[in-house]
N, C-alpha and C positions, 0 to 999 in steps of 0.2 A: 791573684794580685797580688804585688808586695808592696810594705809599707809606701813607698815612692807615689804609689796611688792616690793613697791617701794625706798623705804631707800635701798632693798638689792638688787634691781638694780639699783644702781641711776647711774652709771659710761654709764650703757646702757640707759637712761633717761633724764638724765641731757642734751646734747644736744635737747631735745624735751622740757625743760624748757625753753634753749633759745631762741631755737625760737616762743614759745608763747611770754616769757617777754625780749625781746629784751637790756633793757637796764639793765640786769642783767652780771654781767661782768662775765670773765673763775673763776678768785679769788672769787666771790663772790661765784658762784656753789661748786667751790671745799668747801668752808667755810662754806656753805650751808648739803654738803658730805646725803643728802636726809634726813634730818632732818624738819619733817614739820612747826614746829614753823620756828626753820630759817629762811626757805620760807617765811613763813608768813611776819616774822619781813623784810628781804632784801628788799620783795614786797613793803611795808607801807613805809620803806624808798626810796625806786625809783619811787617808782611812787604818792608816797600820801593818796594812796586808803585808804578808810574804811577797818576795822577788817571784819564787812560781807561782803563788796562785796571781797575781798580778799579772804575769803575765800571759796564762792560759785564759784569763777575761780580758784582754786585750787581744788575744788571738780569735776568740772566741766575740768578741768583738767586729774584728777588722772580718771577719765571713760575713759575718749580718750586714756591713755597709762595701761590701765589696757589690753582694747581690741586690743590695738596692739603688746601687750604683748605675748598675750591670740596667738594672731594671729601669730606671731614669734615662739610659743610653738609649734603653730599646725605644724608648716611649717617643723619647726628641726622633730616634729616627725617621717612627712611624710620622710623625706630626712632619715629617720634613721632608717625605714621601707624599701626604698627603698635601703640601703647601705647593710640590714641584708636580702635582696631577695638575691643581687646582691651574697654575701657573698655565699650562699646558695647554689647556682646554679656555682658557682667556686669548692666549696668543693665537690659537685657533679662529675662535668668535671674532677677536680684530680683525684679522684676517681675511676672512669669509667679507664681513660688514665694510672691509676697506675694497675689496672688489670687486662687489657689490656696487659701491658709490663708486669708483672711478669707469665700472662700466655704464653707469646713468650720466657723469662728467662727457664722458666718450660721448656717447647719442645724443645729448643736447647739444653741443658743440659742433655736431655734425648739421645738427637741424639748421642752428641757426646759419649755421656755412651754408644751408641750402635756403634759406630765407631769406641769407643776401645778397644771393648769387640771384634768384628770381624776382627781389627786387631791380638789383641793378641789370637783369635782362626788361623789365617791363617798362623804367626807366632811365634809359642810360646816362645822356645826358645829365640828371641831377645827379645823380653817381656821380660824377665827373665833376660835378662846380663842385658838391660835397667834399671829393677827398683835395679837387686845388684849394676847398674853402680850408679843409684842414692844414695843410702844404702850407700854406701859408700864413695861418698863425702859430705852426711849430717852428717854420722860419724866424721869424716874428721870435721868439722867446730863445731861441737857440742863440742869435745873436747879443744877448743882455747878456 
């Protein structure tokens, strides 16, 4: 990991910096903004350490943060995979249910058509009268 990753994830890792170096204030951490040189300067100012000691502490801290970020990334990846798997299961279930409902709707439509055909065969004059009446009413409404 290079320092750019620490800088890019500063909002995530500044709490860890505060835990490590308790003398840093929130305003110090905000002013540092993930810049290594700023962190070195604030640590020298607050602790009075030598530059070599500060660099070693920051390097150790950086390795610790890198490990933490990798673990967080792995956990996020695992969660994403679990969500993806759940979505695939859900999509499969929805597809199966939709297919079943479509089959039922087709069966009902066929039954209704068969019943209508049987009713027309039993009393064709009534069916013609009903069709004529519906056509007449439809025609009246179309003229308006």
